[in-house]
GUGU-503875 format. One record per residue: residue in one letter; x, y, z of N, C-alpha, C, O in turn. Coordinates in steps of 0.2 Angstrom, whole numbers, plus 5000, padded with zeros to 4 digits. Example, Ala and Ser with C-alpha at 12.3 -4.5 7.8 and 13.67 -1.06 7.14 Angstrom:
REM GUGU-503875
A506649725039506249785039506649845039507149835042 S506449895035506849955036506450005039506750065040 
//
This chain:
REM GUGU-503875
M533259315542533659315546533959385549534359415546 K533759395553533759485558534559545555535059505556 K534559575554535159625554535659615562535459605568 L536159625560536459635567536159685569535859715564 Q536259715574536259755578536759825577537359805579 G536859885576537359935574537759935577538259965575 A537859895585538459885588538959845586539559845588 H538659815584539159735581539459755574539759725570 L539359815573539659855564540259885569540759865566 S540359915575541159945577541659915573541859935568 K541759875575542359825572542359765567541859725566 P542959775562542859715559542559645561542659625567 I542259605557542259545560542659515555542659525549 I543159465559543659425554543659335556543759305560 P543359325549543459235550543859205555544359245556 D543759155558544359135562544859095561545359095564 L544859075554545359025550545759075548546359055546 L545759175548546059215545546359275551546559325550 M546259235558546459275562546959235565546959175564 T547259285570548159265571547859225578547359245581 P548359165579548559135584548159185591547559185593 S548559225594547959255599547259285598546859305603 D547259295592546459325592545859265593545259275594 Q546359215592545859165591545559125598544959105598 G545859135602545659105607545659035607546159015605 D545158975609545158905609544858875604544258865604 V545258845600545058805593545158725594545458695598 D544958705587545258645588545958645586546158675581 L546458595589547058605589547358565581547958545580 D546758565576547058545570547058595565547358595560 V546658645567546958705562547358725564547558725570 D547858755558548358765558548558845556548158885554 F549058865557549158945557549958935554550358895556 A550059005548550758995546551159045553551759035555 A550759065556551359095563551559045566552059045569 D551158985566551558935570552158895566552658875567 R551858905559552558865555553058875553553558855551 G552758945554553558995551553559015544552959005541 N553859035541553659065533554559085531554959105535 W554659055524555459115522555459185524554959235524 T555759185525556359265527556159295521556059355522 G556159285516556159345510555959285503555859225505 K555859305496555559285491556059235489556059175487 L556559265490557259245487557559175490557959125487 D557259175496557459115499557259065497557559015497 F556559065495556159005492556358985485556358925484 L556459055479556859045475557459005473557658975468 L557759015480558558975479558558915480558958875478 S558058895485557858835488557758775485557958725487 C557158795479556858765474557458765470557458715466 I557958825468558258815463558858745465559058705461 G559058735472559458705478559058625476559258585472 Y558658625479558158555479558258515471558458465470 C558058565466558158535461558658525457558658475454 V559258565457559958555454560458505460560758535464 G560458445459560758425462561358365459561858375455 L561258315462561758275460561558255451561958265446 G560958225452560758225446560958245440561058215435 N561058305440561158355434561758325431561858305425 V562358315438562958305435563158225430563458225425 W562758165435562758105433562358085427562458075421 R561558095431561158045426560958095419561058065414 F560758155420560958205413561258195408560958175403 P561958195408562558185404562558125401562658115395 Y562358055406562557995401561857975399561857925395 R561157995401560657975398560658025388560358005383 A560958075390560958115384561258075380560958055376 Y562058045381562458035376562157945374562357925368 T561757905380561457845376560957825373560857775371 N560557905373559957915370559857955364559357985363 G560457965360560458015355560958055355561158065349 G561258095361561758135362561058225361560558235365 G561258255356560658315354560158285355559658285360 A560158245350559358235348558858235356558258255357 F559258195362559058175368558458245369557858235368 L558758305370558358355370557758375368557358405371 V557758355361556958355359556458325363556158365367 P556458265363555858215371556058265377555558305379 Y556558275379556758305386556258385387555958395392 F556358415381556158485381555258475381554858515384 L555158425377554458415377554058395382553458415384 M554558345386553958325393554058375399553658375403 L554858415397554858465402554158515400553858545405 A554058535394553458575393552758525395552258545398 I552858485394552058445393551958405402551358405405 C552458385404552458375411552858395416552658395422 G553358425415553558465419553658515422554058515427 I553358555420553258635421552458625422552258665427 P552058595420551358605424551358575431551158605435 L551458525431551458485437551958515442551858485448 F552458555442553058565447552458635448552558665454 F552058665443551558725446551158715450550958765454 L550758655450550158625452550158605459549758605463 E551058575460551258565467551458655471551458675476 L551658675468551758755472551458785472551458835476 S550658765468549958815472549658775476549158795478 L549758715478549258665483549558685487549258715491 G550358675487550758715495550658755497550458755502 Q550858815492550658895496549858905496549658955500 F549558865494548758895494548658865502548358905506 S548758805505548658785508548858785515548558775520 S549758795515550158805519550258755524550458765529 L550158695521550058605522550658575518550958585513 G550758535523551358455519550958435517550458455518 P551158385513551158345507550458275512550258235508 L550358285517549758225521549358295522548958305518 A549458315526548858375527548558415521547958415520 V548858425518548558435511548158435507547858475503 W548058335510547458315507546858325508546358295506 K546758385515546058395514545658425508544958435508 I546158445504545558455498545358405494545158415488 S545358325497545058245496545258225500545858235501 P545058185505545258145509545158065508545358015511 L544858085503545058005501545457975497545457925494 F546258045497546758025492547358035497547958045495 K547158025502547758055506548158005507548758025509 G548057935504548557915503549057895499549557855499 A548957965493549557975489550058035492550558055490 G549758065497550358085502550658035507551058055511 A550457995507550657945512551357885507551957865508 A551057885500551357845496552157925495552757895494 M552157975494552658035492552858005499553257965498 L552958015506553358005511553757955510554457965511 L553257885508553757825509554257825503554757795503 I554057875497554657875491555457905492555957885491 V555057985494555558015498555857995505556158035507 G555757945509555857905513556557875510557157885512 L556357825506556557765503557357805499557857775498 V557157875497557757885489558257935498558857955497 A558057945502558558005506558957955509559557975511 I558657885511559157855513559657815509559957775512 Y559757815503560157795499560557865496561157875495 Y560157905497560557985495561158005497561658015493 N560958005505561358015510562157975510562657995513 M561957915506562657875507562957905501563557915501 I562657925494563157945489563158025492563558055489 I562958055496563358095499564058075502564658095500 A563958025509564357995513565057975507565558005508 Y565057925501565457925496565857985493566457995490 V565458035494565758095492566058135498566358185496 L566058125503566458135509566958115509567458145510 F567058035508567658015508567958025503568558015504 Y567758045498568158085493568558145495569158155496 L568058175497568358235497569058255503569458295503 F568958205508569358205514570158165511570658175513 A570058105505570358095503570958125496571358095493 S570758185496570858235492571358275497571858305495 L571158275503571758335508572358295508572558275513 T572558285501573258245502573958275495573758315491 S574458275495574958295491574858255484575058275479 N574458195486574558145480573858105481573558095486 L573458085475572758085475572957995477573357975473 P572657955482572757875481572557845476572557785477 W572057885470571557835466572357845458572357815452 E572957905463573357895453573557845453573557825448 H573957785457574557735456574157695458573757695462 C574557645454574457575456575057555462575557585463 G574757495464575457475468575357495476575757505480 N574557495476574357485482574157425485574157375481 W573957415491573757345493573157315491573157255490 W572657355488572057335486571957365478571357375476 N572657365474572757345466572757285463573057245467 T572557265459572657185457573357195452573557255451 D573557155448573957125444573557165437573957185432 L573057175436572657215428572757295429572557335425 C572957305435572857385435573457425433574057425437 L573357445428573657515424573757575424573257605421 E574157615426574357675426574557705421574857665417 H574357765419574257795413574257895415573857935416 R574957905414574857985415574858025408574958085408 G574757995404574458035399575158085396575758075396 S574858145394575158195394575458235398575858275396 K575358225405575558275411576358245412576858275414 D576458175411577358155409577658175404578158195403 G577058175399577458185390577558105390578158095387 N577358075391577257985388576557965386576057965389 G576557955379575857925376575757865377575157845377 A576257815378576357765376575657735380575457755385 L575357675375574757655376574657575377574757545371 P574557535380574557455379574157425372573757455369 L574257375370574057375363573057355366572557375362 N573057335373572357315374572057365381572157345387 L571757405380571557445385571057415389570957445395 T570657365386569857345388570057285393569657265397 S570857265391570857215397571257225404571357175407 T571457285405571457325410571157355415570557355413 V571157375421570757425425571157485427571757485426 S570757535429571257615427571157625437570657625440 P571757625439571757625447571357665451571357645457 S570957715449570157745451569657705451569257715456 E569557655447569157605446569457565452569157565458 E570057525452570157475458570057535466569857505471 Y570057575467570257615473569257625474568957615479 W568957655469568157645470567857565472567557545477 S568157525467567757455469568057395475567857345478 R568857435474569057365480569357395485569657355489 Y569457485486569557515492568757535497568557505502 V568557595492567957625495567457575498567157575504 L567357555492566657485491566957415494566657375498 H567457405492567857325496567257285494566957255498 I567057275487566557235486566757175486566357135488 Q567457175482567757075483567457045491567356995492 G567457095494567057055503566557015501566556955502 S565857025497565557025496565256965489565556985484 R564956925490564756865484564056885480563956855474 G563756935483563156985482562757005484562856995490 I562157035482561757055486561457025492561157055496 G561456965493561256905499561756895503561656865508 S562456925502562956905506563356985507563856995504 P563057025510563357095511564157095513564557125510 G564157045518565057065521564957115527564457145529 Q565357125528565657165535565357255533565357275528 I565257275538565157365539565957365541566357345545 R565857435533566557485532566557525536566157555536 W567157535542566857575547567057645544566657695545 N567357645541567757725536567057765533566957825534 L566657715530566057735526565357745532564957785533 C565557675537564957695541565057775547564557795550 L565657805546565857855550565657915546565257955548 C565757915539565657955535564957955533564758005530 L564557925534563557915533563657955540563558015540 L563657935545563557965552563658055550563158085552 L564058085547564358135548563958175542563758235542 A563758135539563158165533562658175535562258195530 W562358155540561758135544561658195547561258235546 V562458195552562558245557562358325554561958365557 I562658335548562558385543562258415542562258475541 V561458355540560958365536560558395543560058435543 F560658365549560258385555560258445559559858475562 L560958465558560958555560560958585554561158645555 C560758595547560558615543559758625543559358675543 I559558565543558758575543558258585552557658575553 L558758595559558758625564558358675566558058685571 K558258705561557958795562557458775559556958795562 G557358735552556958735549557058785544557658805544 V556358825538556758855533556458915536556058905541 K556458935536556358995535556258985527556159035523 S555557995355555657955348555557865350554957835350 S556157835350556057785353555557785361555657835366 G555157735362554857725370555257735375554957755380 K556057715374556557705380556657765380556757795385 V556757815375557157885376556557915378556557925384 W555957925377555357965379555257935388554857975390 I555457885392555457865396555957875399555957875405 E556557895397557257905401557258005402557458035407 A556958035396556658095396556258125403556358175407 A555658065404555058075409555458085414555358135418 L556058005417556258015422556558065423556358105428 Q556958085419557558145420557258205424557458235429 I556658215419556258285423555958255431555958295436 F555558185431555458205438556158205444556158255448 Y556658155443557258135446557358225447557258245452 S557658275441557858325444557358385444557658445444 L556758395443556258435444555858405452555258405454 G556258375454555958325462554858335461554458355465 V554858325455553958315454553758255460554158205460 G553258255464552958195465553358175474553258125478 F553858225473554258205481553858225485553858205491 G553558265483553358315489553658375492553358425494 G554158375491554758445491554358485489553958495494 L554158505485554158585481553358575484553158635483 L552758545487552558575490552558575499552058585503 T553158555500553258565506553558655506553358695510 F554058655502554258715502553658785500553658845503 A553258755495552858835493552458815499552058865499 S552258775505551958785510551958845515551458865518 Y552758875514553158915519553158975517553259015521 N552858995510552659035505552259105510551959095516 T552459155507551759215509551259205503551459175498 F550559215504550059175504550059225494549559205490 H550359255493550559295485551059295483551259345479 Q551359255485551959235483551959235474551459225472 N552359245471552259225464552559175459552959175454 I552159115463552459065460552459025453552658975451 Y551959085451552059075441552759085438553059055434 R552959135442553559165439554259115441554759105438 D554159105448554659055450554758985448555358945449 T553958965445554058905440554558905434555058865433 F554358945432554758965424555558955425555958915422 I555659005431556359025434556758975435557358965433 V556358935441556958855442556558805436557058775435 T556258785433556358735427556758735424557258695423 L556658795420557058815414557658825417558058775416 G557958855420558558855425559058785426559658785425 N558558745427558758675431558958645424559458615423 A558358675418558758635411559358655409559858615407 I559358725408559958735406560558725411561058735408 T560558705419561158685422561258615420561858605419 S560858565419560958515416561358505409561858465409 I561158535405561558565397562158575400562558535401 L562258635402563058645402563358615407563858635409 A562858555412563358525416563658475411564258465411 G563258445407563358395400563958415398564458375398 F563958475395564658515391565258515394565858515392 A565058505401565758515406565958415406566458395404 I565558395408565658325408566158275404566558235405 F565558315397565758265389566458305388566858275385 S566658365390567258425387567858355390568358335387 V567658345397568158295401568358235399568858215398 L567558205399567858155395568158105387568258055385 G568158195383568258185378569058195378569358175374 Y569258225382569958235384570258185386570858185384 M569958135391570158065392570058025387570557995386 S569658025384569557985378570357975373570757925371 Q570358055373570958055366571658045368572158035365 E571658065375572158035379572257955380572657935378 L571757925383571857865383571857805376571957745376 G571557845370571557815365571157785362571157745357 V570557805366569857735367569257775364569357835364 P568657735360568257775361567757825367567757785372 V567457865367567157905372566657845375566757835381 D566357795372565957755376566257685380566057645384 Q566957705378567457635383567557685391567857655395 V567457755391567557805397566857815400566757825406 A566457825395565857855401565557805404565457745402 K565357845410565057775414564257795416564157855416 A563857755419563157795420563357805430563757775434 G562957865431562657855437563457875444563857915442 P563557835450563957835454564757835451565257875453 G564657775443565357755442565657825437566257835437 L565257875434565557945431565857985438566358015437 A565457985445565958025449566358025452566558075455 F566457945454566757905459567257885454567857895457 V567257865449567757825444568157875438568757885439 V567457895433568057925428568157985431568758005432 Y567758035432567858115434568658105437569158125434 P568658075445569458075448570058035445570558035448 Q569957995439570357985436570858045430571458035429 A570158095428570458135425570758185429571158225428 M570358185436570758255438571758215439572158255441 T571858165439572558155440572658155434573258145434 M572458175427572858195423572858285422572758315417 L572858315428572758385427573458395433573758355437 P573658465431573958495436573758525443573158545443 L574258515449573758515455573158495455572658525455 S573158415454572658375455572158355461571558335460 P572458365466572358345473571758415474571158405476 F571958485473571458545472570758535467570158555467 W571158505462570358525458569958465458569458465454 S570258395464569758345464569358385471568758365473 F569658415475569358465483568858485478568258475480 L569058505474568458565473567958535469567358545470 F568158495464567558455463567058405466566558395464 F567458375472566958325477566458375481565958355482 F566758445484566558495486565858535482565358565485 M565858515477565358545474564858485473564258515471 L564858425473564458345475564158385479563558415479 L564758385484564158405492563658435492563058425492 T563958495490563458555491562758545487562158565489 L562958505480562258475476561758425479561158425478 G562158395483561958335486561458355491560858335491 L561858405497561758405504560858455501560358435504 D560858495498560158545493559658505493559258515497 S559858465490559158405489559058355494558558325494 Q559558355498559458305503559058335511558858305516 F559158405511558758435517558158465513557858505516 A557958445506557258465505556858375507556358365510 F557158335506556858265509556858275515556358285518 L557258265517557158275527556558325528556058295530 E556558395527556158445527555358435524554858465526 T555358385521554658365517554558315521553958305521 I554858265527554558195528554358245536553958225540 V554958295537554558325545553958365546553458375550 T554058395539553358435539552858415539552458435543 A552758365535552158325533551958305540551358325541 V552358265544552258225550552058305556551558305559 T552358335556552258385561551358425558550958445563 D551258425555550558455551550258415553549958435558 E550258355553549658315555549558295563549058285566 F550258305566550158295576550458385578550858395582 P550258445575550458515576550558535583550758585583 Y550258505588550058525594550758475598551158505602 Y550858415597551258365599551958385596552458395600 L552058375589552658405586553058455584553658455582 R552558495584552858575582553358595587553858625585 P553158595594553558615599554258585599554758615601 K554158505597554858475599554958445592554958385590 K554958495588555258495579555958475580556158425577 A556258495584557058485583557158425585557658395582 V556858385591556958315595556558275589556758225587 F556058295585555658245579556158245574556058195570 S556658285572556958285566557458245568557658205563 G557858245573558558195577558358135577558858095577 L557658125577557558045578557258025570557257965568 I557158065567557158025561557858045555557858045549 C558158065560559058065555559357995558559757955555 V559057975565559457935568559157875565559457825565 A558557865564558357805563558257795553558057745550 M558557845550558757825543559457805544559757755540 Y559857835548560557815548560457745549560757705546 L560157735555560057655556559957615550560157555549 M559357645545559157605540559757585533559757545529 G560057635534560657655530561257625529561657615524 L561157585536562157545540561957485533562457475530 V561557455532561657385527562157435521562757405520 L561957495517562457525512563257515513563657515509 T563357515520563857515522564457475521565057485521 T564057435520564357355522564757325513564757375509 D564957285512565657255506564957275500565057325496 G564457215502563957235497563457295498562857295495 G563557335501563157395501563057415494562457425494 M563257425490563157435484562757395479562557425474 Y562557345480562157315477561457335479560957345476 W561457335486560857375491560457445487559857465486 L561157485486561157555485560557555476560157595475 V560757525473560657505465559957485466559557515464 L559857425469558957415471558557485472558157505468 L558757495478558257565479558557615474558057665474 D559057635470558957695465558357675460557857705459 D558557605458557957565453557057555453556657545449 Y557157565461556357535462556057585465555557605462 S556457615471556057655474555657715471555157725474 A555957745466555457795464555457785456555657835453 S555357735453555057725447554457745444554057795442 F554357675443553457675442553057685449552457685447 G553157695454552757705461552757785458552257805456 L553257835458553257915458552857935451552457985452 M552657895444552357905443551757885442551457885436 V551457845447550757835448550657875454550057875455 V551057905457550857955463550558025460550058055461 V551058035455550958105450550358095447549958145446 I550158045444549458035439549058065445548858125444 T548958005451548558005457548258095458547658115459 T549058125458548758185462548558225457548058265459 C548758225450548658275446547558255445547158295445 L547458205445546658165442546458195450545958235450 A546758175455546258195462546158285462545658315463 V546758325460546558385460546058425456545658465457 T546158385448545558425444544958365444544358385443 R545058335445544458295445544158305449543658335449 V544358275453543858295461543858345464543458385463 Y544258355468544358455470544058485464543558515466 G544158485460544058515452544458575448544758625452 I544458575444544758605440544558685440544958725439 Q544058685440543858785441543958785448544158835450 R543858755452544058775460544758785460545058835463 F544958745457545858735459546258815454546758855456 C545758825449545858915446545758955449546159005450 R545258945452544958995457545459005464545559065466 D545658955465546158955471546858995470547159035474 I546958995463547559025461547459085460547859125463 H546959115456546759155455546659205463546659265464 M546559165468546459205474546959235476546959275480 M547759195474548259215476548759245474549259285476 L548559215467549159305462548659315457548859305451 G548059325458547659385454547459375446547259415442 F547659295444547459295440547259205438547459165442 K546959185433546759115432547359065427547559085421 P547559025428547958995424547658975416547058955415 G548158985412547958975406547758925404547758875408 L547558905396547358865396547958815392547758785388 Y548458815393549158785392549258735398549358675398 F549058785405549058715410548558695413548558655418 R547958725409547158675411547158625406546758585406 A547558615401547558565396548158515399547958465398 C548458525400548958515404548658455410548458395409 W548658475414548258475419547558415419547358365423 L547258445413546458365413546758315409546458255408 F547358335405547358275401548058265399548258205399 L548458315396549058285392549458275397549858225396 S549558295403549958255408549958205411550458165411 P549158205413549058115414549258055408549557995407 A548958085404548858005398549458035395549358015390 T549958065396550558055394551158015398551657985395 L551058035406551257985409550957915410551257865411 L550357905408550057855409550457795406550757745408 A550357835398550757775393551157785393551457735390 L551757835397552457795397552657745402553157705401 L552157745409552257685411551857635411551957605415 V551357615408551157545404551857525399552057475398 Y552257585396552657545391553157545393553657525390 S553457575402554057535407553857485409554357445411 I553057455409553057385412553257335408553557275409 V553057355401553057295396553557295393553557255388 K554157335395554757335393555157355399555557405400 Y555057305404555457305408556057255408556057205407 Q556657295411557357255412557557255419557557295423 P557857185420558057175426558757215428559157225424 S558857235436559457265439560157245437560157185437 E560557265435561157255436561657295438561557355439 Y562257275440562757305443563557305440563857265444 G563757325436564157285431564157245427563757245423 S564557185429564457115426563957075431563957005430 Y563557105436563257075442562657075440562457135438 R562057025439561557015439561257005445561656975449 F560557035448560157025451559856945453559556925448 P559856915457559456855458558756875459558556925461 A558256805458557656825456557156855461556656895459 W557356825468557156865473557456945476557356975482 A557756965473557857035473557557075470557357125473 E557457065463557157085456556357105461556157155462 L556257045463555257045468555457075474554957105476 L555957085478555857145481556057185478555657235480 G556257195475556257275473555557295469555357345468 I555357255466554657255463553957275469553457315467 L554057245474553757255480553757305484553357325487 M554657345484554657415483554257465481554057505484 G554257455474554257505471553257505470552957555468 L552857445472552357445474552057465477551457495475 L552357455485552157485489551757545489551257545492 S552057595485552057665486551457685482551257735482 C551157635477550557615475550157595477549557615475 L550257545482549557525488549457575493548957585496 M549857615495549657665499549157705498548957735502 I548857685490548457745488547757715489547357745492 P547857655487547057635490546857605497546257615500 A547357585501547457585508547157645511546857645516 G547457705507547357775510546557785509546257825512 M546157745502545557765503545157735508544757755511 L545457655510545057615513544957645521544557625525 V545457685523545557705530545157745529544657735533 A545157795524544757865523543857835524543457875526 V543757775521542957785521542757735528542157735531 L543157705530543057675539542957745543542657745548 R543257785541543357835548543057895545543157955548 E542757885541542257955539541857935537541857875534 E541157975539540557965539540157995528540358035523 G539857945528539457965522539857915516540257865516 S539557935511539557915505540357885502540757875507 L540457875497541257885494541457935491541957955490 W540857965490540858045485540958095492541258145492 E540558065497540758115500541458135505541658185507 V541558065507542258085507542758085503543358055505 S542658115498543158125493542958215491543158255487 L542558215495542558295496542958335499543158315505 P543158395498543558435502543558445509543158395509 H543658455514543658455521543158535520543058575516 P542858515527542358575528542658625531542258675532 C543258635533543558685536544158705532544558735535 L544258695526544758695521544658785518544158805515 L545158815519544958895517545758905516546258865518 P545658975512546658995510546859005517546659015523 A547558995514548258995521548259065524548559115522 P548059055530548159125533548759145534549359115535 Q548759215534549559245535549359305541548959355540 P549859295546549959335553549859395552549559425555 V550159415548550359505547550159525540550259585538 A549759475538549259515533548759495531548659455526 L548559515535547859495535547259525529547359585528 P546859495526546259515520546159595520546259635516 W546059605528545859685528546359745528546259805526 A546959705530547359755530547859745522548459775521 Q547559715516547959715510547559765507547059795508 P547959755501547659825495547059815493546859755492 L546559865492545859835490545959775482545459745480 E546459775480546359735474546359645476545959605474 Q546859645483546759575486546359565490546359515493 K545759625493545259605495544759595490544459555493 T544559615485543959615479544259555479543759515479 R544859495478544859455475544759395481544559345479 L544659405486544359365492543759375492543459325495 L543359425491542559415491542359405485541759405485 Q542659385477542459355472542759295473542559245470 Y543359285477543259215478542659165481542359115479 L542559205489541959185493541159165488540759115488 F541059245483540559255481540459195474539959155475 Q540759185470540859135466541059065467540859025463 G541359045473541058985476540358955479540158895478 L540159015481539559005484538959005476538458965476 Q539059035472538659035466538658945463538158915462 D539158935460539458865461539058825463538758795459 S538958815470538358755475537958785476537558735475 F537658845478536958835478536758915480537158955483 N536158935479535858995477535959035482535659025487 W536559095483536959105487536459165490536359175496 E536059205485535659265487535159245493534959285497 E535059175495534759145500534959155505534559165510 H535559135503536059095511536859145512537359135515 F536659175509537259235509537159275514536459275515 F537559315519537359355524537859395523538359365523 L537859465521538359515523538159575529537559595529 T538659595533538559625540538459705536538159745540 S538659725532538659775529538459805520538159755516 S538559845518538559865512539059845507539359815511 L539259855502539659795497540259845496540559845491 G540259865501540959935499541759885502541959865508 Y541959885497542759845499543159875507543359825510 E543159925508543459965511543159935520543659925524 S542459935521542259915527541959835527541759805532 A541859825522541459735522541559715529542159715531 Q540959695533540959655537540859595534540259585533 I541559545533541359465530540959415533541059405539 C540659375529540359305535540959245533541059215528 L541259235541541459145536541059115532540459105533 V541359105527540759045523541258955523541858945521 C540858925524541058855524540558815522539958835523 G540658765520539958715521540058715511540658715509 R539658715508539558675500540158715498540558675496 L540358775498540758825496541258755495541458735490 W541458735502541858675501541558585500541858545502 G541158585497540958525496540458495501540158445500 R540158535507539858505512539358535512539258585509 S538858495517538258555517538058625519538358655524 P537858655517537858725516537958765524537458785527 V538458775528538458795533538958875532539458895530 L538258925536538458985534538559035539538059045542 W539059085541538759105548539059185547539559195543 P538859235550539459285553539559275559539159255563 L540159295562540359285569540359355572540659405571 P539859345576539659405583540359435586540959425586 P540059485589540559545594540759485599540459435599 P541059505602541359495610540759475614540259515613 G540659425618540359425622539559415622539059425626 A539459395615538759355613538759285615539359255616 P538059245617538259205620538359145615538359155609 G538359095616538459025613539359005612539759035612 K539258935612540058925612540358945607540058945601 G541058965606541258985603541159055600541559065595 G540659095604540559145604540059175596540159225593 A539559125595539059115592538459115594538359085599 Q537759155591537159145595536859095589537059075584 S536359065593535959015589535759055582535759115580 K535458985578535159015571534459065573534259105570 D534159035580533559095579533859165581533559215578 H534259175584534659245588534859285581535059345581 G534859255577535159285569535859255566536059265560 Y536259205571536859195572536659115566536059095565 W537359095562537159005561537758985565538259015567 P537558915567538058875571538858865567538958855561 V539358875573539858855570539858785570539358755572 P540358775565540458675565541058675571541358725573 T540958605572541558585576542158585575542658575579 C542158585569543058595567543358655569543958665570 L542958715571543158775574543058785581543358835583 G542658735586542458725590541858735594541758745600 G541458715589540658735591540458665593540758615595 T539858675591539458595596539158595587538758545586 
//
């Protein structure tokens, strides 16, 4: 290959994928740019968004109840062990994938097109969760508005929705500690308000008979979706059961496998310190859960003492804790409407942060797949997604809507979520390659992950999750809501809902094999145009020497791993990092046949500005507009 002429060296030759859109000219529309997607306005934006995403409603009602029913303080042992083995490593893995590629949960699978179905499974899971999660926010809004009164409506019996079993207990607030002989045969006003007024569950005979739509819940759900839409409009800137509960709590709380972390990280600048952020968010989330447990059970202990019953008769799981037990506790305090408003306002902020991430994940994933058509109309597309999910969630506003919510909660993100996380971990480490992935992280952060992360990614995390998945299937328990047992057809529907996300993975493999040319192994290899995420205002040539050196080391190491780079690599000047004219390296570095070329100066003949191989240049691949 003959040398470039001296005139060609007067201006640094910048690879196409590292150029700004204005410099680039006409290229394939699938080539994405950070300038089009946007970035966080500051490092704190990303960190606080991750904390808001992770610290949600589950910290208030899932963690305290799971800790109490699984040994109390002893639950913290499996919880922190699962956090170390699965939570922190997989959290860091998802952030690294998103930040390196600047792509959403679907487009990021250019690292291995064969596993793109895992991204589709993420979207299915997060879509189902978003539907019922916003219904919970609608309940919160309902209670928030109900708190704007001088007397809380669930404080007294005697309302039209109360029954003869309703027992009003004011406790020490009125100085009357007289208790009935049998509290277990009575129902508190807050419980009847929740079940008979808010849910109107007496109007439904079961999940197969949903009853009528409750107009007040319907309006609250509409308001919840309007709030979510307005906020995402601008985008961003010991026993096996205990271990399963600990693992599920980690996934629900940290949001691993939902695609939200990957989406948030895709808006980072390329050198954001996600290693530090991983530990801040995961440990901060764990501490928040523990503090929430102390706060919740201090109130439950107070209620237990006031009512003269054991704590286990007071504690309830899930929504019952937030919408029955805590509202009842508020009535025992002075200025009860004020404290009730603050409590439900806190729940609203916790829920909205997580819901924003769910919706942003869906919108980002689809717009990254069709950037030319959807990115200019992102607001309209976001609105259509919100309308569609609102319509799908209307069944949850019926008399029997709680039965459907429980079914979605139990099956939408249970074993399917574990399968997606295991698949992602294996695809990144075994197919894309652990060495290549560590090299990507070194390119971003300046250091490679240590033995702890590599051991977890390669073996500990997937093996642990696989064992827990098998155990959860063997120890399967059907869903229930209070004394109601779901019929067999509803259980089957829930299982199929969970299996659907799992089936997206082999379905995606089949589509990839049919669409792509080559063998199964070739289809699993990274996309030939996969390069580090571009940054419009911080090109490698304008970055510090250390970052330039890292880029060159990244390219050299990739070539050395794949073929004899001394025979193929061509650098347009001496190896002085300050004045290096670098070639765009594509091909077997990213898993395909060796395609490697220096970009020519403006005006050189050939499509895409590249001369033919006979004139000293290698052809530009079609993904960059070449022939």
